[in-house]
Steps between C-alpha positions, in 0.01 A plus 500: 500500500556797275730765630765753407834316521721805538865419440759595760677739264178664385387558857833631616525748212243707687706504819853560375417864442468547875880501519747309710388636837373218717610228261811388690509425872879518522792342312579290808151356523426395144681311230512661157171354377260729686700817445343540157143628476440245224585219741287609794260224603137530393242462777125481551301555819191291577277655766538876529307631797714635783809276529497419130576861418750527787720218371460617140624851569796363697601309188484771231866582559609148411246360250241594238131410532341373181170387652269542799206281601211546742138385519388851594484715187525826694807391695658369182444823307638715782817295525553488125490878500741532794740251344499683167581823684789336684667309219393695191341195337145373543480139620241264354198443725334167572219377721610138463849432634532195271543732205804648676648153554455421129737780402851389409656843549426517873784377722335523841169568671428678826192356674305715745152352483310396813666200664259234373622562143876496568576132454304441181649800321851433629500134395362577154750786459795274576378237256467781244870574545469812717697588810267605782484766768196427719369708786478355849346294639596264219218251556154451644583147623805298599461250216506786249848581626616143438365520144682825428827350628450201268445721196800723581718188509349364178523820297812663645323836507615778732235576764501797737245536782409855596627486860687822440613546862789272402629774267344837579393695814844662538651156573355502854379142474829384352675658797257326737575161347875570512484597868337168584732292282808671646389413853430854621208383716643159585282194457160603368220417743194681369393698194179702499353601164246780543284511188188687621142381481204564272152632553197286433206613290123521525292286264586605144209483255517387139562789263534566128840419357691824434511603136804365323576224751486139381387356832494139384859524377603680821366205699679257272603189696280599796137401539253705300317735737310829465682829512438679832547859609359755741382837367753703701798612295855572607622814326839565352517197272389634167148596605452251780496123540277272708592524866411133546533275197622150428740619232741783421600668823375238745586162346745437786204486740361178348655153532366416156751744347771558760604437859449829682786657692665162554599473135512875432737653757586154629659419166738791560591478869491123546729480197764715669463312829546159337794623291674640808492171692605295197173309470429578135533133401303346785179582685313514829419210729172636633274797432264590785243785502515634856228760451318616188176624348364441151287752315204261495388167647666181374400134500740218402744756364252686276304823553130446568405823322611625160415868518782647709875490556625172643875522579650542846457845652728450801740223596791378707661190349788305651725312258760247615808544279823295486761544778227587752430839347154634579339698218199711597277650230270763643254772408599692813761772539719665240529371148850354478728228634642468852801268527587378852807296590708402798719810461267771378197605300416745222202609290478562126229622264493704181557823688768415756735246651570559870637338812833462678648256243439768237655773717801279565583499128656844541788352701480142377388500137419193298748394232501749216350252256253339744190603308642412161605156629146449620361620168741289297672793334450874446154607614269582211352845440153362569311169487428534128869555425586185693248308288651626174854426620383144573346479153840584359699258719229228487533458876204531733456847659509605864131412559490150357193277501645235733581726795178693444283190504665363815429827676150533356411153624509649851251769399269254324513260796411787733185567300411129491544477878271797559238378254484164680549642848791274601877468477655311211822300493714520187739252343751723316647205309174358364350852500169385642301540820550211741203284603224737389334409166250785530778758537697340216202556270573873523844460341336521156187633335305395193493744210171592338428314178652683206770659716709196586877533492638363175815292549 
């Protein structure tokens, strides 16, 4: 593969002129290495629509971006321009992420593609010697999570998952976890994760592939299918995008590419719930869909039509957790987490944390270092900073792959249970569904020929 192998020093020469502002987090947070602009890590982002740009711009203060990759030429060009404006140096642009992985000057990659691409890119990046920051949900299937864990162990790479509620959101979720761990609600009885529902769609006809989009490469490991879109356009996104489409803005609505709200918001709130009760290294006993609706009809776990959304639109799922804790995942009510124990209850989301245990902190505060003890040290400026600090220390960051996968197994099992229309029992030691071969078949998926994961 021919490409421009920009050296670290040559790339950074274009950024040093920006000055020292934003280069150093604080003397307390970083060892001497990253205080020099010439020693700042060199990054690349793969997948740039929406969250890809969000995590990139959060990282400009701490790293330099030498390359960007996306299968949509328009999205790629827009983000190259924005990155050049922010850092004063134009990053190289690629459609094929493998050209990014071939570069020796790139220390780490940030992956923000649709979910069905995460594992393949992450595994190949680690084998290419890159540290990895990957957006949540980390995987499309449970077995993909096991593979990523194996490769992290083999390669020793640092791997951050983008469950940024562990670091950001004004530390509200850290406070919530600390309240539970310090016994402020007594023994935990029930946790309700409100993650909202999704709307279904009408039949979506086949449509021409938008100019500049490599649709076959976008599909990648997924089955090759026609591009679909309705003629209505949503304004405000650079001239409009398809209101209903099986890519770009709506990939989360299709099980072929994602897991709906269960792995979208579920990956955030279930993560905090599991962390709070100390279950990050174990799993559920049973996952039971109490009430739910899917966006289309299913048979034997698969949609019977291919021309519309197919994830769950509403749901109430009961999960049996260790120590008789009931975890409820629901599309009803407020988005956020309600913790209930024998001695109190409180609610937390990205906008507030409220309830009597929170009010009681005024007269009975937690230990001064309660949040830092939970975090394992001083709390990072943001999730990207925590990743870079871990790159420097060579220790895994706050959102490690093991705790993430254990939590995400609950979300994946919830989707499997709804697709099959029955509860599933889980063996957290063997990490398999008990006594149900049909359900176990959904723990993995076969990649399309030519897009297999190379290990």
